[in-house]
C-alpha positions in Angstrom: 48.8 26.6 -38.5 47.6 26.0 -42.0 48.1 21.9 -42.6 46.8 22.4 -46.0 47.4 24.6 -49.1 43.4 25.8 -50.3 44.5 24.4 -53.5 44.6 20.4 -51.8 40.9 21.2 -50.6 40.3 22.4 -53.9 41.3 18.9 -54.9 39.7 17.0 -52.7 36.2 18.6 -53.4 36.6 18.0 -57.2 37.8 14.8 -57.2 35.0 13.4 -54.1 33.0 10.8 -55.6 30.0 12.3 -53.2 28.0 15.5 -55.2 29.0 18.5 -52.9 26.6 21.6 -53.6 26.6 25.0 -51.3 22.8 26.4 -50.8 22.8 30.3 -49.9 20.2 31.7 -47.1 17.9 31.9 -49.9 17.9 27.9 -50.6 19.2 28.6 -53.9 22.5 26.6 -55.0 25.6 28.8 -55.3 28.2 26.0 -55.7 28.5 22.4 -57.3 31.3 20.2 -57.6 31.8 17.6 -60.8 30.3 15.0 -58.9 27.1 16.9 -58.0 27.2 17.8 -61.7 27.3 14.6 -62.7 24.4 13.6 -60.2 22.4 16.2 -61.8 23.1 15.7 -65.3 23.1 19.5 -66.0 26.1 21.6 -66.9 27.5 24.0 -64.0 25.7 26.9 -65.6 21.9 25.2 -64.9 22.8 24.2 -61.8 23.7 27.7 -60.2 21.0 29.6 -59.1 18.1 26.5 -59.0 16.4 26.5 -55.9 17.4 23.4 -53.6 15.0 23.2 -50.2 17.0 22.0 -47.3 16.1 22.5 -43.8 18.9 22.7 -41.3 16.9 21.0 -38.5 18.0 17.7 -40.8 21.1 16.3 -41.2 20.0 13.7 -43.3 17.0 13.9 -45.3 15.8 12.7 -48.8 14.4 15.4 -51.5 13.8 15.6 -54.9 16.1 16.6 -57.9 15.7 20.1 -58.0 17.1 19.8 -61.8 15.5 16.3 -63.1 16.1 15.0 -66.5 15.5 11.9 -68.0 18.7 10.6 -67.2 19.4 11.6 -64.0 18.3 10.1 -60.4 15.2 12.0 -59.4 15.8 10.8 -55.7 18.8 12.3 -53.6 19.9 11.3 -50.3 21.2 14.6 -48.8 23.4 15.0 -45.6 23.6 18.8 -44.5 25.8 20.9 -42.1 26.0 24.8 -41.3 29.2 26.3 -43.2 30.8 29.8 -42.6 31.3 30.8 -46.2 33.1 34.1 -46.5 31.0 36.1 -43.8 27.5 34.2 -44.5 25.7 31.3 -42.8 25.2 28.4 -45.8 24.4 25.0 -45.9 27.0 22.4 -47.4 25.0 19.1 -48.5 26.9 16.2 -49.4 24.8 14.1 -52.4 24.0 10.8 -53.1 21.8 9.1 -55.7 19.1 6.5 -54.8 18.5 3.9 -57.3 15.8 4.8 -59.8 12.6 2.6 -58.3 11.7 1.8 -61.8 14.7 0.2 -62.3 13.5 -2.7 -60.3 13.0 -5.9 -61.6 9.2 -6.5 -61.2 10.1 -10.1 -60.5 11.0 -8.7 -57.3 7.7 -7.5 -56.5 8.7 -4.2 -55.1 6.5 -1.2 -55.0 7.1 2.6 -54.9 4.8 5.2 -54.5 4.6 9.0 -53.0 1.6 10.0 -51.4 0.5 13.4 -49.5 0.1 13.7 -46.0 -3.5 12.5 -45.7 -2.5 9.5 -48.2 -3.9 10.4 -51.7 -1.5 8.9 -54.2 0.6 11.3 -56.3 2.6 8.9 -58.3 3.3 5.5 -59.1 6.0 3.3 -60.0 5.6 1.1 -63.3 5.4 -2.5 -61.5 3.0 -1.0 -58.7 0.9 0.8 -61.9 0.9 -2.1 -63.4 -0.3 -4.2 -60.1 -3.2 -1.8 -59.8 -4.2 -1.7 -63.2 -4.7 -5.7 -63.6 -6.5 -5.2 -60.0 -9.2 -2.5 -61.6 -7.8 0.2 -59.5 -7.3 3.9 -60.8 -4.1 5.3 -58.5 -5.3 8.8 -59.7 -8.2 9.4 -58.3 -7.9 7.0 -55.0 -6.2 6.9 -51.7 -3.5 3.9 -50.6 -5.4 3.2 -47.5 -8.8 1.7 -49.9 -5.9 -1.1 -50.8 -6.1 -2.3 -47.2 -8.3 -3.7 -45.1 -10.0 -2.1 -41.8 -7.2 -3.2 -39.7 -4.1 -2.5 -41.7 -5.2 0.8 -42.9 -5.1 1.8 -39.0 -1.5 0.5 -38.8 -0.7 2.4 -41.7 -2.3 5.6 -40.6 -0.3 5.4 -37.1 2.8 5.2 -39.2 2.0 8.0 -40.9 1.5 9.7 -37.8 4.5 9.0 -36.4 6.2 10.3 -39.8 3.9 14.1 -39.1 5.6 13.7 -35.3 8.9 13.1 -35.4 9.9 12.9 -39.2 11.1 9.5 -39.0 11.3 6.2 -41.2 8.3 4.3 -40.7 8.1 0.5 -41.1 4.3 -1.6 -41.8 2.9 -4.2 -42.9 -0.3 -5.1 -44.8 -2.3 -7.3 -47.3 -2.8 -6.2 -51.0 -6.0 -8.0 -52.5 -4.8 -8.9 -56.6 -7.1 -9.5 -59.2 -7.3 -13.1 -58.7 -8.2 -12.5 -54.9 -4.8 -14.1 -54.0 -3.6 -12.1 -50.7 -0.1 -10.4 -51.4 1.7 -9.8 -48.1 3.8 -6.3 -48.2 6.1 -4.5 -46.0 6.3 -1.2 -46.4 9.1 1.2 -45.8 7.9 4.9 -45.3 10.0 8.1 -45.4 9.1 11.5 -45.2 10.3 14.3 -47.4 9.9 17.8 -46.1 9.6 21.6 -47.2 11.6 24.6 -46.2 9.8 24.5 -42.3 10.7 20.8 -41.9 7.1 20.2 -41.9 6.1 16.8 -43.8 5.1 17.6 -47.7 5.0 14.1 -49.1 5.7 10.7 -48.3 8.0 7.9 -50.2 6.1 4.8 -49.6 8.5 1.7 -51.0 6.5 -2.1 -50.7 8.3 -5.4 -50.6 6.4 -8.4 -50.7 7.1 -10.9 -47.4 6.7 -14.4 -47.5 3.6 -15.8 -45.8 4.7 -17.2 -42.9 6.7 -13.8 -41.8 3.7 -12.1 -43.0 1.2 -13.8 -40.7 3.5 -13.1 -37.5 3.7 -9.6 -38.4 -0.1 -9.1 -39.5 -1.8 -8.7 -36.5 -5.3 -6.8 -35.6 -5.6 -3.5 -33.5 -4.2 -5.7 -30.8 -0.9 -5.9 -32.5 2.1 -4.9 -30.8 2.9 -2.1 -33.6 -0.5 -0.1 -31.8 -0.6 -2.0 -28.3 3.1 -0.9 -27.4 2.3 2.9 -28.6 3.1 5.5 -25.9 0.1 7.1 -26.7 -3.7 6.1 -25.9 -5.3 5.0 -29.0 -8.9 4.6 -29.7 -11.3 3.4 -32.3 -14.7 4.6 -32.8 -17.3 3.4 -35.4 -18.8 6.1 -37.7 -21.0 7.6 -34.8 -18.7 7.8 -32.4 -19.0 4.7 -30.3 -15.9 3.0 -28.8 -15.1 0.1 -31.0 -11.2 -0.7 -29.6 -8.3 0.6 -27.3 -4.7 -0.1 -26.9 -2.8 -0.7 -23.6 -2.1 2.7 -23.2 -5.2 3.9 -23.2 -6.4 1.6 -20.8 -3.3 2.9 -18.6 -4.5 6.7 -19.2 -8.0 6.1 -18.5 -8.1 2.7 -16.1 -10.7 0.9 -18.1 -10.7 -2.4 -19.9 -12.0 -2.7 -23.6 -15.0 -4.8 -22.0 -16.0 -2.0 -20.2 -15.9 0.4 -22.8 -16.8 -1.0 -25.8 -19.9 0.0 -27.5 -20.0 3.1 -25.1 -20.6 6.9 -27.0 -17.0 9.0 -26.7 -18.9 11.4 -24.4 -18.8 8.5 -22.2 -15.3 9.8 -21.1 -16.2 13.3 -21.0 -15.8 15.4 -18.1 -17.7 18.4 -16.7 -15.1 20.5 -17.7 -16.8 21.2 -21.3 -20.0 21.8 -22.5 -22.7 19.6 -23.5 -22.3 19.7 -27.4 -18.2 20.1 -27.2 -17.8 16.7 -29.1 -20.3 17.5 -31.5 -18.3 20.8 -32.6 -15.8 18.9 -32.6 -16.8 16.0 -34.7 -18.3 18.6 -37.1 -14.9 19.9 -37.2 -13.4 16.3 -38.2 -15.8 16.2 -41.1 -15.3 20.1 -42.8 -11.1 19.8 -42.5 -10.2 16.3 -41.9 -8.6 16.6 -38.6 -8.5 18.1 -35.0 -6.2 18.3 -32.6 -6.2 20.3 -29.0 -6.5 20.0 -25.0 -9.5 17.9 -23.6 -10.3 17.5 -19.7 -11.3 13.7 -19.3 -12.5 11.7 -16.4 -10.8 8.5 -15.4 -12.5 5.5 -14.2 -11.2 6.9 -10.8 -13.7 10.0 -11.6 -10.5 11.8 -11.6 -10.3 14.4 -14.1 -7.4 15.2 -16.1 -5.6 17.2 -19.4 -5.2 15.3 -22.4 -3.8 16.1 -26.0 -5.9 14.5 -28.4 -5.4 14.2 -32.3 -9.1 13.0 -34.2 -8.9 11.7 -37.6 -11.3 10.1 -39.8 -11.5 7.2 -41.8 -13.3 7.0 -45.1 -14.3 4.3 -47.3 -14.1 4.1 -51.1 -16.8 5.8 -51.4 -15.6 9.3 -49.5 -17.6 8.3 -46.4 -16.5 8.1 -42.8 -16.4 4.9 -41.5 -14.4 5.0 -38.4 -12.4 7.7 -35.7 -9.3 7.6 -34.8 -8.2 9.2 -31.5 -4.7 9.6 -30.1 -4.1 10.4 -26.8 -1.5 11.8 -24.3 -1.7 12.5 -20.8 -0.6 15.8 -20.7 -1.0 16.4 -16.2 2.7 16.3 -15.4 3.4 18.8 -18.1 0.0 21.1 -16.6 1.8 20.4 -13.4 5.2 21.6 -14.3 3.5 24.6 -16.2 1.5 25.3 -12.9 4.4 25.0 -10.8 6.6 27.4 -13.2 3.7 30.0 -12.9 3.9 29.6 -9.4 7.6 30.6 -9.1 7.2 33.0 -11.9 4.5 35.4 -10.0 4.0 33.8 -6.3 6.4 34.6 -3.6 7.4 30.8 -2.4 7.6 31.9 1.5 4.0 33.4 1.8 2.4 32.6 -1.0 1.7 36.1 -2.2 1.6 37.1 -5.6 5.8 38.7 -5.8 7.1 41.5 -7.3 6.4 40.7 -11.1 2.5 39.5 -10.3 2.0 43.0 -8.2 3.6 45.0 -11.4 0.9 43.1 -13.3 -1.9 44.1 -11.6 -0.9 47.1 -11.1 -0.8 47.8 -14.9 -3.9 46.0 -15.3 -6.0 48.4 -12.8 -4.4 51.5 -14.4 -5.9 50.6 -17.5 -9.1 49.9 -15.9 -9.0 53.1 -14.2 -8.1 54.9 -17.0 -11.2 54.0 -18.8 -13.4 54.6 -16.0 -12.0 57.5 -14.3 -11.2 55.7 -11.2 -8.2 56.2 -8.9 -5.6 53.8 -8.0 -3.7 53.8 -4.5 -0.6 52.2 -4.4 0.5 51.3 -0.4 4.2 50.3 0.2 5.0 48.7 3.5 8.0 47.8 5.4 8.6 46.2 8.8 9.8 48.3 11.3 12.6 46.3 13.7 12.9 43.3 11.7 16.0 43.2 10.5 17.0 43.0 14.8 14.9 40.0 15.2 16.1 38.2 11.8 19.9 39.0 12.8 19.4 38.3 16.4 17.2 35.2 16.5 17.9 33.5 13.0 16.3 33.5 9.5 13.8 30.8 10.3 12.3 32.4 13.0 12.2 35.7 10.7 10.5 33.7 7.8 8.1 32.5 10.3 7.5 36.3 11.3 6.8 37.1 7.7 4.2 34.4 7.4 2.4 35.7 10.5 2.6 39.3 9.1 1.4 38.0 5.4 -1.7 36.2 7.4 -2.8 39.2 8.8 -2.9 41.2 6.0 -4.6 39.0 4.0 -7.2 39.0 6.7 -8.2 42.4 5.9 -7.9 42.5 2.3 -11.3 42.7 0.0 -12.2 41.0 -2.8 -10.5 43.5 -5.1 -7.3 44.2 -2.9 -3.9 42.9 -3.6 -1.7 42.1 -1.2 2.1 41.2 -2.4 5.4 40.5 -0.9 8.0 42.1 -2.7 10.8 40.7 -0.6 12.5 41.0 2.3 10.6 42.8 4.7 8.6 44.6 1.9 5.0 44.2 1.3 2.6 46.0 -1.1 -0.9 46.5 -1.1 -3.0 47.4 -4.3 -6.2 49.0 -4.0 -8.7 49.7 -6.8 -12.4 50.8 -8.0 -14.8 50.8 -5.0 -11.9 50.7 -2.6 -10.2 54.0 -3.3 -12.8 56.4 -4.5 -10.8 59.1 -2.4 -8.3 59.1 -0.2 -10.7 58.2 2.7 -10.5 54.5 1.1 -6.4 54.8 1.1 -5.9 56.0 4.5 -8.5 54.5 6.4 -6.8 51.3 4.8 -3.6 52.2 6.0 -5.1 53.1 9.3 -6.3 49.1 9.2 -2.6 47.9 8.5 -1.2 49.7 11.0 -3.5 48.4 14.0 -2.6 45.0 12.6 0.7 45.4 14.8 -0.8 46.7 18.0 -0.9 43.4 19.3 2.7 41.2 19.5 3.6 38.1 17.2 4.0 35.1 18.8 6.9 32.9 17.3 7.4 29.6 19.2 7.8 31.0 23.0 9.0 34.4 22.2 6.6 37.6 21.3 7.9 39.8 19.1 6.5 43.3 18.7 6.7 44.8 15.4 5.1 48.0 13.5 4.9 49.1 10.1 6.0 52.2 8.6 3.8 52.8 5.1 4.3 54.9 2.1 1.0 55.9 0.0 0.8 57.0 -3.8 -2.5 57.4 -5.7 -3.3 57.7 -9.6 -3.6 59.8 -11.0 -2.1 62.7 -8.6 1.2 60.6 -8.1 2.0 59.1 -11.5 0.1 57.3 -14.3 2.5 54.8 -14.7 3.4 51.3 -12.6 7.6 52.7 -12.4 6.5 56.3 -10.9 3.7 55.1 -8.7 6.0 52.2 -6.8 9.0 54.8 -6.9 6.8 57.3 -5.2 5.1 54.7 -2.8 8.5 53.9 -1.5 10.0 57.4 -1.3 6.9 58.2 1.0 7.4 55.0 3.0 11.0 56.2 3.9 9.6 59.7 4.8 7.1 57.7 7.0 10.4 56.1 8.8 12.1 59.5 9.3 8.9 61.1 10.7 9.2 58.2 13.6 7.8 55.0 12.2 4.7 53.1 12.7 2.6 55.5 10.6 1.8 56.1 7.4 2.1 59.5 4.9 1.4 60.0 1.1 3.7 60.8 -1.5 2.0 64.3 -2.2 1.9 66.9 0.7 -1.2 68.3 0.0 -2.9 64.8 0.0 -0.8 63.9 3.3 -2.1 67.0 5.1 -5.6 66.2 3.7 -5.2 62.9 5.2 -4.5 63.5 8.5 -7.1 66.2 8.5 -10.0 63.7 7.6 -8.0 61.3 10.4 -8.5 64.2 12.9 -12.4 64.7 11.7 -12.5 61.1 12.2 -11.7 61.0 15.9 -14.0 63.7 16.4 -17.0 61.7 14.6 -16.5 58.6 17.2 -17.5 60.8 20.1 -19.8 63.1 18.0 -22.8 61.4 19.3 -22.2 60.5 22.5 -21.1 64.4 23.0 -24.4 65.8 21.8 -22.7 67.2 18.6 -25.4 66.4 15.9 -28.4 68.0 15.5 -31.7 67.5 13.4 -33.0 70.3 10.8 -36.2 69.8 9.1 -37.2 71.2 5.7 -41.2 71.0 4.9 -42.5 69.2 2.2 -45.8 70.4 1.2 -48.3 70.1 -1.1 -48.6 71.8 -4.3 -51.7 72.6 -4.7 -52.4 74.7 -1.4 -48.8 74.6 0.3 -50.3 72.5 3.4 -47.6 71.1 5.4 -47.8 67.3 4.8 -44.5 66.1 5.7 -40.9 67.4 6.8 -37.6 65.9 5.6 -34.8 65.5 9.0 -31.6 66.8 7.8 -28.3 66.1 9.8 -26.1 68.8 10.9 -22.8 68.6 13.3 -21.2 71.5 15.1 -17.6 70.3 16.9 -16.4 72.8 19.1 -12.9 72.5 17.1 -14.2 72.3 13.9 -17.0 74.4 13.9 -19.9 73.7 11.7 -19.1 70.5 9.2 -21.3 70.4 6.3 -22.7 66.8 5.7 -20.9 66.4 2.2 -17.8 66.6 4.2 -18.6 64.6 6.8 -21.2 62.0 5.5 -18.7 60.1 3.0 -16.3 60.0 6.2 -18.9 58.1 8.1 -19.8 55.8 5.4 -16.1 54.9 4.7 -15.3 54.0 8.3 -18.5 52.6 8.9 -19.6 55.2 11.8 -22.6 56.2 9.8 -24.6 53.0 11.2 -24.5 54.4 14.6 -24.9 57.9 13.6 -27.9 56.7 11.1 -29.5 54.8 14.3 -29.3 58.0 15.9 -30.9 59.9 13.6 -33.9 57.5 12.9 -34.4 57.3 17.0 -34.3 61.4 16.9 -36.6 62.0 14.1 -39.1 59.5 15.4 -39.1 61.0 18.6 -39.8 64.4 17.4 -42.1 63.4 15.2 -44.2 62.2 17.7 -43.7 65.3 19.9 -45.5 67.2 16.8 -48.3 64.7 16.9 -49.0 65.4 21.0 -48.7 68.9 20.4 -52.0 68.3 17.7 -50.5 68.1 14.1 -51.0 64.5 13.7 -51.2 64.1 9.8 -47.3 65.1 9.5 -45.0 62.7 8.0 -41.2 62.5 8.7 -38.7 61.9 5.9 -35.6 60.2 6.8 -32.6 59.0 4.3 -31.3 56.0 4.7 -27.4 55.3 3.1 -25.7 52.4 1.4 -24.0 51.2 4.6 -27.3 50.8 6.6 -29.1 49.2 3.3 -26.5 46.7 3.5 -27.0 45.9 7.7 -29.3 42.8 8.0 -30.4 44.5 11.4 -31.9 47.6 9.1 -35.8 46.1 9.7 -35.2 45.7 13.2 -33.8 49.2 13.9 -36.7 50.7 12.2 -39.2 49.0 14.1 -37.2 49.6 17.4 -36.9 53.3 16.8 -40.8 53.5 15.7 -41.3 51.5 19.0 -39.2 53.6 21.3 -41.0 56.6 20.2 -44.6 55.1 20.0 -44.8 56.4 16.5 -47.4 54.8 13.9 -45.0 53.3 11.0 -47.4 54.9 8.8 -45.5 58.8 9.8 -42.1 57.5 8.8 -40.5 57.5 5.1 -37.4 56.3 4.5 -35.6 57.6 1.4 -33.1 56.1 -0.7 -31.1 57.5 -3.8 -31.9 55.9 -7.2 -28.1 55.1 -7.6 -28.1 53.4 -4.5 -31.5 51.2 -5.7 -30.1 50.2 -8.7 -26.7 48.7 -6.9 -28.3 45.2 -6.5 -31.9 45.6 -7.5 -32.7 42.4 -6.0 -31.1 42.3 -3.1 -32.5 46.0 -2.7 -36.3 44.4 -3.1 -36.2 42.0 -0.5 -34.9 44.4 2.1 -37.9 47.3 0.9 -40.4 44.6 1.1 -39.5 44.1 4.5 -39.9 47.7 5.1 -43.2 48.3 3.4 -44.6 45.1 5.4 -43.7 47.4 8.4 -46.0 49.8 7.3 -43.6 52.5 6.6 -43.5 54.8 3.4 -40.8 54.5 0.9 -39.2 57.0 -1.2 -36.6 57.2 -4.5 -34.5 60.3 -3.7 -32.8 62.5 -6.4 -34.8 60.3 -9.0 -33.9 61.0 -12.5 -29.9 61.0 -11.8 -29.4 57.1 -11.6 -30.0 54.3 -14.3 -33.6 52.6 -12.9 -36.0 51.1 -15.7 -39.7 51.4 -15.5 -39.3 47.7 -14.8 -37.5 48.1 -11.6 -39.9 51.1 -10.8 -42.7 48.4 -11.4 -41.2 45.6 -9.0 -40.0 47.9 -6.3 -42.3 48.6 -3.3 -42.0 52.2 -3.1 -44.5 55.0 -2.8 -42.9 58.4 -3.6 -40.6 59.7 -6.5 -38.6 62.6 -5.4 -37.4 64.8 -8.9 -33.7 66.0 -8.5 -33.2 69.7 -8.0 -30.9 69.8 -10.9 -34.0 69.5 -13.0 -36.2 72.1 -11.3 -33.7 74.8 -11.3 -34.3 75.7 -14.8 -37.8 74.0 -15.3 -39.1 77.7 -16.1 -36.2 78.7 -18.3 -35.2 75.0 -20.0 -37.9 73.5 -22.6 -36.1 69.9 -22.5 -35.9 70.4 -18.2 -39.3 70.8 -18.3 -40.5 67.9 -20.9 -38.4 65.6 -18.2 -40.1 66.9 -15.3 -43.3 66.4 -17.3 -42.4 63.0 -18.3 -41.1 61.9 -14.5 -44.6 63.2 -13.5 -46.5 61.4 -16.1 -44.4 58.1 -15.3 -45.1 58.7 -11.4 -49.0 58.9 -11.6 -49.3 56.3 -13.8 -47.8 53.7 -11.7 -49.7 54.7 -8.6 -47.0 56.8 -7.1 -46.7 60.4 -5.3 -44.0 62.9 -6.9 -42.3 65.6 -4.9 -40.0 68.1 -6.5 -37.0 69.2 -4.8 -35.4 72.4 -4.8 -37.9 75.1 -5.4 -36.9 78.4 -5.0 -39.3 80.9 -6.6 -42.9 81.4 -7.4 -43.1 80.6 -11.0 -41.1 77.2 -10.5 -44.0 76.5 -7.7 -46.7 77.4 -10.2 -45.5 75.3 -13.4 -45.0 72.5 -11.2 -48.8 72.6 -9.8 -50.3 73.0 -13.3 -48.1 69.9 -14.4 -50.0 68.1 -11.6 -46.8 67.5 -9.4 -48.4 66.6 -6.1 -45.8 68.0 -3.4 -43.0 70.8 -3.5 -39.8 71.5 -1.5 -37.3 74.2 -1.3 -36.4 77.1 0.1 -38.8 79.0 -1.3 -41.5 77.6 1.3 -38.8 77.3 3.7 -35.2 76.5 4.8 -34.3 73.5 6.9 -34.6 75.0 10.6 -34.4 73.5 14.1 -37.6 71.5 15.6 -38.3 74.9 18.1 -38.3 77.1 15.0 -40.6 74.4 13.2 -42.6 74.7 16.1 -43.1 78.6 15.8 -43.7 78.3 12.1 -46.2 75.9 12.8 -47.9 77.8 15.3 -47.7 81.2 12.9 -48.8 79.5 9.7 -51.1 77.0 10.6 -49.5 74.5 8.6 -49.7 76.8 5.4 -46.1 77.3 3.6 -47.3 79.7 0.6 
């Protein structure tokens, strides 16, 4: 129902005493009523199309006349509201002129001026200009603060700050000193003029003289009610940053009285969260740009470190020199606390405190990016608890929640530094393995087996024992997907296949990997019993002197013959032994057996032969390695000088500082130390100089083409030269031809090893060979 005819509305608008204009989305005037035409003192054609910046965030504001004339009011009060104008979003502004300040009688002693946000004077009215002229003050080159005492400019500056923060009207009292040195008590009313984005562009300051009695009441120093009742902490320092005064809010925030901090340097409040030069850099920015604001961790009197939001501005004298600094400080501890809680809600499961689904997806995405750059694998394990629903429905959600927390605790107990355990919701958990944790399917399957072992003993909840198992699905990057969604979906599908196959097991998404993983598990089972079933055997390959082929040492090489698997090659079972930790007992067996065998050769008259044994990464990490080596030597009654331990170059470089300490302990036993596969790692000359090694073994990949590839020959010559300059023996591995042996000998390589002299052979065959050749393999 239409109450009025549109013509009635038109009549109301035309006869309104208030100016009414419509401003479009481009801030241009598209309509003006007759009253607006009168206010602007322009024709309608001159008004339409003029820019008139209003901010819709503010219903009322003061603006300059967009189309000023000599007779029109320069300042206009505008009340705005949003309006639908034929389908367009526009602003309707109701206008009223503000009395021209120039018409104010000078006897009223009312002053008017326009300021920029920093307090520089842009315009003054006639009465203020006359007053300033008599005082010998040129407003064109000065800031209004220079008219005030130190206490007054602080008070004025605080009100300016409030305009910046809240865009509200401010009131402040100051004292002006005239040409006759008579003080003039003035109350200033400050109003903000906003730009298109609602920020303070200019400030209108209107000053009116106050009675002396009233001014004495209002004109207080820094401890005045204006400052003292401010909600922000306010700190005033001198130009050197020493505390001059503080307000009540500052005392409340920091816990200090003024007498406790007066004269203290500003870094008295500094916490250990910031470097020593932190405040120096802040003050430099204040000097350069006139303001600094940001987050600072300060320290309270109690010793508590807390976050604060700080704004710092300088005060300058008439010579534009900094005299003081003003700090505005807000305690944002509560805000930070809320942010932390929100972050926890967003990314943390509230029951278990594990990462939730969202956080897990974020970490998986990050892991995939890293894996793509470094050509690594990533594994996602999706777990579902078998029989949990029965327990939850039977005993209630409270006990079900306790059970889930206990499962969470067990899962985190086996997690390594880079692993992520998360709860997806309900009774579903996920595990993210990345980097060294999943260098092959062995890593993923080994971890899955560890998870299954966590459920072999019951969970005790109050007086109940619950037996729960887990079904696990595994997907791998890049085999099973290269994005978060695909890997999660495929691990979920693999988990359901594990349930279908009887629960309490794990399944890979890829059938091929599934078969491979289960073959690895079978092999692991056989490997665990290989030592006790005497399935291992040591073969030995001679290392001879390059000059005459005389035997100098033998390298012990492990072989495994399993009744069901047959001959298993070292490059298959050694990585499995490393990942499962079985390399530790196997390595001990190799050491003891090799020492015993070499001693038997010495007993047969071959006193100068040494034995070389490879040491794995896991062995090198054992704190008992030195003791293990010493025990093996003692058991065999073998001199330490007859044992050489070989460690690959890449393994040595992983933690050079720790490795050096272990090697020095081993060297103190008297054993020899050799770098194996030299040239394939990243060792530096400096590392070679600090490590207590005796021998470099040139990797066979360089020897293969030493006679046909000049670059390979140059590399070999360089390694030999480096070794000799460091007083190291140099051994070349993989020598297969007479020409290779000749050229290596010509280039002063000390020792040679390879099929040209002998394949790896059993101890018995080595005895026979020694008898036949008298120890010369030429």
